[in-house]
N, C-alpha and C positions, 0 to 999 in steps of 0.2 A: 477834546476837551471829554472826558470819559470818570473823571475822578468822583468820588462820594458827596452829596451834599450834606448841609444842616436845613433841615426843614422843621422849623419850629410851629404846631398848629394849636394855640388857646382854644381852638372849639373839640379837639379830639375825641372828648368826652362827650359829645351828643350823637345821637344816634341818628343814623340818616343824613341826605343833604350831599351837595359835592364836596364839602370839604374834606372828607373821611377819603372819597373815590379817588380825588386830585392826590391826596397825602401817599395812597398807596401807589397809586399808580409811577407817581415820579420816584419813592423809592424804590419800585420794580424796575424804573429804569436806570437807574444809576445804584447799582450794587455795592452794598454798606454803607451807604447813606447812613448820617444817626438823626434820628427821628424825635423830639424834646417836646413832650406832651404836660406844660404846666399843671393843669387841672387834671390829669388821666385820662387814659383812652379805651373807648368802647370795644370787648372783648375781638369781633369780629376781624376790626381794624388790627389788634395785636397781632391774631393767627396769620394775616396775609403778609404780615411786615415781617415775622420771624421766617415766612416761606424764603423772601425775598431776600434773607441774608441782613437787613437791617438791623442798625441797633436802636436801641428803646431808652428814652430819658422820663421817665415820671415822676421824679422827685428833682428838688433841687441838689446840686451837687456843688461843695465848698460854702462856708461862711455867708461872702457875700449875697450868692443866690439864695440862701437858704433865709437871710434877711430880706433881702426884696421880695421876697415871696410872702409872707409871713406879715408886711407893712401893705399887699396887694390884699390881703383876704383882710386886714383889718380895715382897709378902705372900702372893699367891696361889702363887708357887713352894715359899716356906715352909711352908703349907697342902699341897701336894701331898707334899713330902718326908715332914713329920710325918704325916700319913696313912698313909705308908709306915713310918716308925717304930715308932709305935703303935698300929698292928690289930689286936697280938696282945691277948686280952683277961686275960695276965697283967699287964699293966699295970694303975694305976690307975685308974678313973672319970675321976679330973679329966685326967689326962695325955690317955687316949684321946678328952677333948671338946677339948682345945686346937684342933685342927689345924681344927675346924668353928669355933673364936673366931676365929682369924686369917682364916678365911675371912671370915667378918661383919665384920671391918676391910678386907678387901681388896675387899670388894663395895661398903662406905663410900667408901672411898677412889674407886675405880672409878665411883658415882653422881657423888661431888661432883667430879671432872673433867670429866663429860660436864654437868653443869649450868654448870663455868665456860664452857665452849666457849661453851652456848647464850647464857650473857648477853653474851658477845663478839659473834655472829653473827645474834642477833636478837632486838634489845631491844625493848621493847612488844610482844608478844607477846600473845594472848590468852589462853592460859594455859602452863603450863609442867606434861608430866605425866611420872613416871617409868612405865613401862608394868609391868615388872616388879621390884619393887623388892625391897631386901632386907628381912627382917623385922627388923630391931633398927637402933641408934645413927641414926635418925631426923634426929633435931635437929641429930647433928654432920655428917650429910649436906648437912643446907640453911646449916648454920654455914662449913664448909668449902668448897661449893658457891657458897656468897653468894649465894642466889637460893631465894623462896617456891617453895614446887612441890605441887602433888599425886601420892601415892604407890599406886601397887596394891600390895597385900600379899597374894598367892596365897595362902600358908600361913604358919602358926606351928609350924614344925618344930624350929628351933635356938635354945633360950633364950639371953639373956646371961649369964655365969658372972661371976664377981666380978670381973674386970680389964674385961671389956665393960661391966658396971653402971658401974665408975668412970668411965669415957669419959663412957657415956652422962650420968652428973650431973654433970660437968664443961661440957657441952654441951646442959644441958636449957633452955637460952631460946631455941634453935634449935628450938627442937619449935612456937614462936609462928608459925613459916611453912612449916608441913609441914599438910597434913591426908591421914590415910589415906585409903583405898578396899578394902574388902574386898570377894572375889568372893560372900561367902556370910553368911548371919547366925551361923554356926558359926563360921569365921572370925574374922567379927567379933567375937562374944564370946570367944575366946583370944585377941585381941588389945587387946581392952579390958581381959581379967585381967591381962595384962601390961604393961600401959603403959595405968594407967586415967586418967590426966592429958593424954593423949593425941586430939585430934578424929580422929573417925572416920564413915566413911558407909560404907551398907550400896549395891552395884551390882552387877550380874555386869560381868563383863571382856569376854566374848564378844559380838560385837556379829552380826547378821544382816546377809548382804551377798545377799541373796533371790536365791545362785544354786543353788537346787536341782535335782538331778541329773533328767537329761533321757532318756524311755524310751529315745533312741538310744545313751546313755551306758552305759544298763545293759542293755542288749543285749550293748555293746561286751564290756563287763566281763565280760558270761556267759562270751561270747565267747572273750576273754583269756585266763579260767582253767579253758576246757574243761568249764563246767559246763551238763550237759544241762537242759533245759528241765522242769520239774518236780520237780527236785532243789533239797533245803531246803541254804540255802550260809549261813554265820555269820562274818562276820568279826571277829577279834579284833586292833585297832589299838593302836601304843601301847607303848613299852618297859617292860620288868618289873620294875618299882618297888617295894621294899619296902610300902609301901599297897594295891599292888594284890594280889589274895588267887588267884595263879596256883594254889595247890597245892588250890583248891577246882574248879579247872577238871580239873587234872588227873585227879582223884578221879571228876568228875560224866563223863567222856568213858570213863574203863570202865565206866560203867552203862549205857550207850548200847546201846537194841536193834537199832537200823536206821539205816541210813547217815545220813552228815550231813557235808558240804563245809565244812570249816576253814578259812579265809582269815589268815595271820597277818603284820604288817610289825609292825615298832620294833625301838628297840637301846634298850636291851641286852634280848638274848633266853637262853635255858637251851637252847641245843645239846641237852643230854643229854636234856632233856624234851619237845624238839620230835622227837627220834629214836624217843625211845617213843609218841610220840603215833603216829608214821607207822606203827608194828607192827599201831597196835591195827585191831580187824577192822571198826569202822562208824565208821573217821573217813578222809575222804577231805582229805589236809592240801595246804594251797599256802603256800607262805613267799613274801615278799616282803623281800629284806635292805633295811633302813631304813640312814638314815632315807630318806625318798622326797618326791618332788616332790609338789607339791599337786595336779598333773594325773597324778599315780603314786598317788594317794591317793584320787580322786575315782573309779579306776578300781575299786578295791578295794571303797571302799563301795556302788557302783555295782554288783558281782555278787552282793551280800550281798544274802538275806533280813531279816536285822536285825542289829544290834551288839551286839556282848556288851561290858560292862561289868561287871566285878566288883572291888569294895575291901571291903578288910577292916572291922570294924564300926568306927563314929565317927569316920571318915574324914570330914570336913566340905567340903574343897578345893572347887572349880567342878572338873567333870570338862569338859575341853574335846571328850571324845568322846561325851559326854553331848550338848554342845549341838551338836555337830557332826552328829551323826546327826539332830535336830530342826531344825537348817539345811537338811541337803540330804535330807529325806525318808526318813529310813532309820529302820526300826521299830526297838525297843529290849528287848534283855532284860539285867536291871540289877538289880543286887543292893541291898536295902533297908538299906545300910551307912549312910544318912546321913537321919534322921527327914524332913526339910525335901524334900527331894527327893523322896522318895518319897510326901510327901502331893501334891507337886506331878503327879506322874506317875499317884495312885491313881484309877481307870476310865477313863482314855485306853485306848480300843483299839490302840493302838499303842505299847502299852509294859508289856512283864511283867516284874514283879517276882518274887525272890523271896529266901530267906532268908539272909542276908549266911555265910561260912563254912557253908555246908549244900550239900553234892552234892548227896543225894537232891534237894533242891528244884530247881538249875540243873538237873538229869538232866530233871527231869519238864519242865521251863519250856523245854528245846531237844529232848524229846520233842512236844510242844504245837506247837514252829514248824516240827517235819516232818510233823506231820499237816495242820498249815493257818497258814502265817507270817500275823503280824498284818497288819494295813491298815496303808497308809502316812499318817504325819502330814501333816497338812494346812498348809497356812503358816501357818498361825495358831501354831503349835507352839512355835516361839520366843519368841513373846509369852510364851507361858504358863509357858516356865523363865526369865522375868526378860532374856530378849535384847532388844534394843533396836537400830533400824537405827543405823548409825555417824555418820549426821546427828544423832540424838536423843542420842548419845551423847557429841559433840563439845559440842554446847550444855549438856549434862550439866557436863562437865567444863570450860567456859566460865564457866558459872553459878558453881560451885563456889570455882574459882579466882578471880571477883572477889570472891567472899564472904570468902575467905580474907585479902585483899589489903585489906578496907576493914571489916571485923568481925571478930568472936571466930565463927570456926566453929565448928556446933552440927551433933551428929548427925543 
């Protein structure tokens, strides 16, 4: 099972994150794969894919694909307009949710366009995978795209309201051509509750490329940010989205009794909060405007003694930040928001966990880092978190796709 794959990545145009890294790693593991990026792709990923010998499609191929993508862009424009119009809470809930429902339709149409393109350009491949799929209208994508496929569903945030549920019922037979892959058990449970009849499996999305940070990179990172030897440094990576508990970090930093270097990169960020952190007596703030390239991201991680990850209680989606830290060999300070993740980290000398939404607990964890940084995770850390090599992931996708084509898939 070593043939090429079709890898569809709707987020390939976004710099940073583990979407592009996983995309490139899978393409490298299966030479001559086809990558379909309906919204374009960042330059550094293009270079890596060309070196891997992968084909690349960033425009629809064929009339049906072009029509579907054009319809998707119209729907996306309507959604953006609706978000502006209905942002006020004075509007009824169903109107405030309407733009998100249109977004689900737009994503469905874009994914179907990508499948139509793949159908024309790569007949007979080993597996077809949408790496960052929408959380709804799974059967509609398969019917409109005309191609069986696997779908990585990273989170179950926007559920289907009445109109979208109706579209889903009309296209229910298309679900026989789909198998969803959820990166964590928590997401899998949410998905099964929303779509009890749609086959699903649980498998970590992130892959281990084996490119741990070197001592030279660590020295270079400390030098780049002018962090003296012996002074503690923590990195806070990624955009400040609602599921991230930035408020608990804000409160914990005010409780610090000793100096700490804090490296922040991502988009979006709260500039007013960053300005407040700059004025705190024991915080030495270093900011890197995002989004950033992979090389800059490695520099940030290399400069840090630990990576800080905070989520609100109950958030069970796969954390690319946790996976990156384990993959690169960076110790962790992470909230106990997800019982499954906490269980895997329990007893690991390279991971400090603290009670989610508890500033005192986070402050104590940061003081522990200042006194004595944790030891670095070994090369076995990614495997402990469920990561596999790109070759193993590609084999899993091929086997699962084959079962989808030949028999009723099972969890």
